[in-house]
Residue, then its C-alpha position, 0 to 999 in steps of 0.5 A: x500500500x505504501x509503495x503504491x502511495x509513493x508511486x502515485x505521489x511521484x506520478x503527480x509530481x512528474x506530471x506537473x514537471x512535464x507540464x512546466x509547472x514546477x521548474x520555473x527558470x529565472x525565478x526565485x523558488x519558495x516553498x510553503x511547508x508546515x503542519x496542516x492548519x498553520x495558514x500556508x494557503x492564507x500566506x500564499x494568497x497574501x503573497x501572490x494576491x491569489x484566491x486559493x481555497x483555504x480550509x481548516x481541515x487537511x486535504x484542502x491542499x492535496x497537491x502542489x499549488x504554484x503561484x507567482x509574484x513580483x517584488x522590486x522587479x524580481x520574480x518569485x514562484x511560491x509553491x504551497x505544499x500539503x500539510x505535513x507533521x514530519x518528513x515521514x509520510x502517513x498519507x498520499x498528500x504528505x508524500x506529495x509534499x515530502x517528495x517535492x521537498x527532497x527533490x528541491x533541496x536548494x529552494x527557500x522554505x518558509x516553514x509556517x507554525x501556529x503560535x498556539x501550537x508552536x511546541x508541536x509545530x517545531x518538531x517539523x522545523x527540527x526535521x527540516x534543519x536536520x535534513x539541511x534545508x534552507x529555512x525561514x521560520x514564520x510563526x503565525x499569530x493570527x492577529x493575537x498577542x503572544x509573548x514569544x522570545x523569537x531572539x532565543x529561538x533564532x539563536x538556538x536554531x540558527x535560522x531567521x525567525x519572524x512573528x507575523x499575522x499571515x492575513x496582514x498585508x503590511x506584515x506580509x509586505x515586510x516579509x517580501x523585503x526580507x525574502x529579497x535580501x536573504x542569502x543562504x547561510x551555509x554555516x549552520x549549527x550542528x542541530x543533531x548535537x543540540x537535539x540529542x543527548x551525547x550518548x544518543x548522538x554518538x550512537x547515531x554517528x557510529x551507525x551512520x559511519x558504519x552504513x555510510x549514510x548521513x545523520x538524517x538518513x540514519x535517523x529515518x532508518x531508525x524511525x522505520x521510514x520505508x522510503x529511506x529503507x528502499x533508497x539506501x537498500x539497507x536490509x531489514x535485518x540490519x535496521x533491526x540490529x540498530x540499538x537505538x530507541x525510536x521513542x527516545x528520539x522523539x522524546x528528546x526532540x520535544x524536550x529540546x523544543x521545551x528548553x528554548x520555547x517555554x512561553x505560556x500558551x495563550x489559549x487552551x489546545x484546540x478541541x478543549x474549549x468550552x464550546x467543544x464540550x457541547x459540540x463534541x458531546x457524544x449524545x449532543x453532537x449529531x442532534x446539534x448537527x441535524x438542528x443546524x442543517x434544518x435551520x439552514x434549509x429553513x433560511x434557504x428555502x422559506x425565509x430570506x432565500x425565498x424572499x430574494x428568489x421572488x424579487x429576482x423572479x420579478x426582475x428577470x421574468x416580469x420586467x426583463x423577460x417581457x421587454x425582450x419578448x415585446x422587442x422580438x414580437x415587434x419585428x418578428x411574426x414567425x410563431x416558432x421563433x417567438x415561442x423559442x424566445x419566450x419559452x425556450x430562452x426566457x422561460x427555461x433559463x429564467x426559471x433556473x436563474x431565479x434560484x440563484x439567491x437560494x443557492x448563494x445562501x446555501x453556499x454562504x451557510x456552508x462557508x460560515x460553518x467551515x470558516x468557523x472551525x465547525x466542519x472539522x469537529x463534524x468530521x471527528x464526530x462521524x469518523x467512528x460511524x464511517x469506519x464501521x461502514x468501510x470508509x475512512x474518516x477523511x471521507x467526511x470532507x468529501x461527502x460534506x462538500x458534496x452538499x455544495x457541488x458533487x463535481x468539485x467534491x469528487x476531486x478532494x477524494x484523491x487525498x485518500x491514501x487507500x485506493x479502495x477508499x478513494x474509489x468508494x468515496x468518489x462513488x458515494x459523493x453523488x448521493x449527497x444532495x448537491x445544490x443543483x437539486x434545490x430547484x427540484x425540491x423547491x418547485x415540486x415540494x412547494x406544490x404539494x407540501x407547502x410549509x411542510x416542504x422543509x421537512x421533506x427536503x431535510x428527509x431527502x438529504x438524510x435519505x441520500x446520506x443513509x443510502x450512501x452508507x448502505x452502498x458503502x457497506x455493500x461495496x465493502x463486502x464485494x470488491x472494495x474492502x478498504x484497509x484501516x488508514x491513519x486519520x490525523x485530524x487537526x482541530x482549528x481554533x473557533x474563529x469568527x468567519x471572515x467577511x472577505x473570504x466568505x464573499x470571495x467564496x460566494x462570488x466564486x460559486x455565483x460565477x460558476x452558476x452564471x457561467x452555467x446559465x449562459x452556456x450549458x443551460x441556454x444550450x440545453x434549454x434550446x435543444x429541449x424546446x426544439x425537441x419538444x416543439x418539432x415532430x420528426x418531420x420538423x413540423x411545428x407541433x403547435x400548428x400541425x398538432x403532431x407529437x413532438x420528438x421528445x414526446x414520442x421518446x418520453x412516451x416510449x420510456x414512460x411505461x418503465x416508470x409506472x411502478x414509480x408513479x410518474x409515467x407521463x412523457x414530460x416527467x420522463x423527458x425532464x429526467x433525460x435532460x437532467x443528465x446534463x445538469x440537474x437544474x435543467x429538470x425544472x426548466x424542462x418542466x416549465x417548457x413542457x407545461x408552456x408556462x407563461x412568463x407574464x405571470x407574477x411569480x413564475x416559479x409558483x406557476x410552475x408549481x401550480x402547473x404540475x397539479x393540473x392533470x392536463x399538463x405534460x408534466x403532472x404529479x400527485x403528492x405520492x408521485x412527486x415525492x417519488x420523483x424527487x427521490x429518483x432525482x436525488x439518487x439517479x446518475x449525476x450530471x455530466x461534469x461529475x461523470x467526467x471527473x469520476x472518469x478522470x479520478x477512478x477510471x471508466x470501469x468504476x464510473x460506469x459501474x457507479x452510474x449503473x448502481x445509482x440508476x438501480x438504487x434510484x429506481x428501487x428507492x423511488x418505488x419504495x417511497x411511492x408505495x409507502x406514501x400510498x400506504x400511508x395515504x390509505x391506512x393512516x400513518x400510525x397503522x402504516x408504521x405498525x404494518x411496516x414493523x410487523x412485516x419487518x419482524x416477519x422478515x427478521x424471523x424468517x432470516x433467523x430460522x433460515x440461518x438456524x436450519x442452515x447452520x444447525x449441523x455445522x461444527x460450532x468451532x470452525x463453522x464449516x465441517x459437520 
């Protein structure tokens, strides 16, 4: 497993070199190296005026990020490396960072440390100095005052030390000046003599001379680092015979750090704060998380999100839409062209565009949870549960990001060092209800469930989570067994979310949505309108009265969905359009039902249209919730499929798409029939009936298991 991890990390680095990313001529190369959560990406953004995503969990940076800046007419490249805790890798992203450090020894390293975790962070600093790296130590104060004697640290380590706030432009500008003036000092202190006792030092020295290795390589062999064992080709037997206590080496490093870094820690260790006693409580943690998500859904769909969506609907559809339609009709009398403009463009795209405020608010709340330090705590709370279903604790980050966008979330699965865990996590991510499905829930749920739609939406999100856990168990049993992996979790401090970063994140997601609206959505809506407005002999159906191409296709496939409760051609055709992007489902419904954009509230008109049995897309309350369940679980959008193909290969991408289709069909069938059962019998009687059937099934399984095993040996379970 470790050999595969190292090989994969090397492939990433070699690919980047071939693309000309890493080797930059005529520029001074700088590396940002440090533990996770010490502010490396924040410093990168300030140095290079970039807007890279910063997060307070590991895995945000999963490969090298290279940016550039110019200072006093000199060019610099800055490489942000994934967080590491030592120069021995425990995961794929750590191996990427360490490989890069070893292959670029002459580059200047800005070693970032968190002032509140300085004792632990300096362990990596000592390893960098033992390796012989060119280091400037940067201690991130995050704007707080710390009584740290940097002169003493500088004197003890023999390197330049700076105490600064990484988010302060003026302090970062002074850092640029110091980088420009810096010259490498080749007269470094013998850090080994300072760190280790005389007895340990002499022992390491003796072994290094005997094996013809330097001191750093010798220590790595003692620490059982597979990379150096392979590099030096020292036999396992030789390594076992080295009589140096591994634990003692680490203890002596920390004792040495305490000898010169004895300031009073200003705060409690992250994770031991008062708020953590509540949020991390084993009984309260999960209910608190559910309560927070329920509040987010309420604010997004029924409060401020719905208010701004209504305002945008009036602006886009009532004013702008009517103006454009009136303009075209004033000089164009061709009926199908006016129909294309009104229903295909304004009606279709406008319906989706009006959901922009709700999508923005969802990303706003998720960004606040992340920036405050809450997401890392949630990862900790779910780690045990995910391990029981065959996932790594690291999978939490990917799955949580799936609530925003499945395509970008799948990319973060690459930080998993176990191949099976990576494939499984990528397959499960589309089951999380992404923001693209929000318009479907809002329109259909609003039509049938009114104010109760908040509960329906919450249950749909939970359904996606529970289905993903079930699929994980099945995959773990059949072909994707994931080995236990190291899960190092760094709790960030609780912070007040920064307005500037939140606004940047919102603008980034708005930009993606608007680009999709002006490219993919327009194109697909035009195609959908044309297919639904013209017959196979290309006659305009509103004039000829013939069936459209899409209607014939939908009617052909509709019988397959009779067991799910929706068998009208429009609903089936909307699902086909949804393969491109899930937002298209709602705009397709608007097109098929011929929604008039002159209405005061077009989204409400779309909701009302699905109640009319004469509409092309028509539902009952049972078929509506079945349809929403199917939309939640069936194949993801084309962008996600393309990224899945790139990350896990064509084989597993096709398998995952097939599994999703089958599961979506089964779950939608169950939901439809259970809802019908509740409507007929009442909820109390239906629950008792379901429990009764469940008990019968369990009894049958237990009896069958007893009959099959009664004659088998009780010791081995095989012979009789």
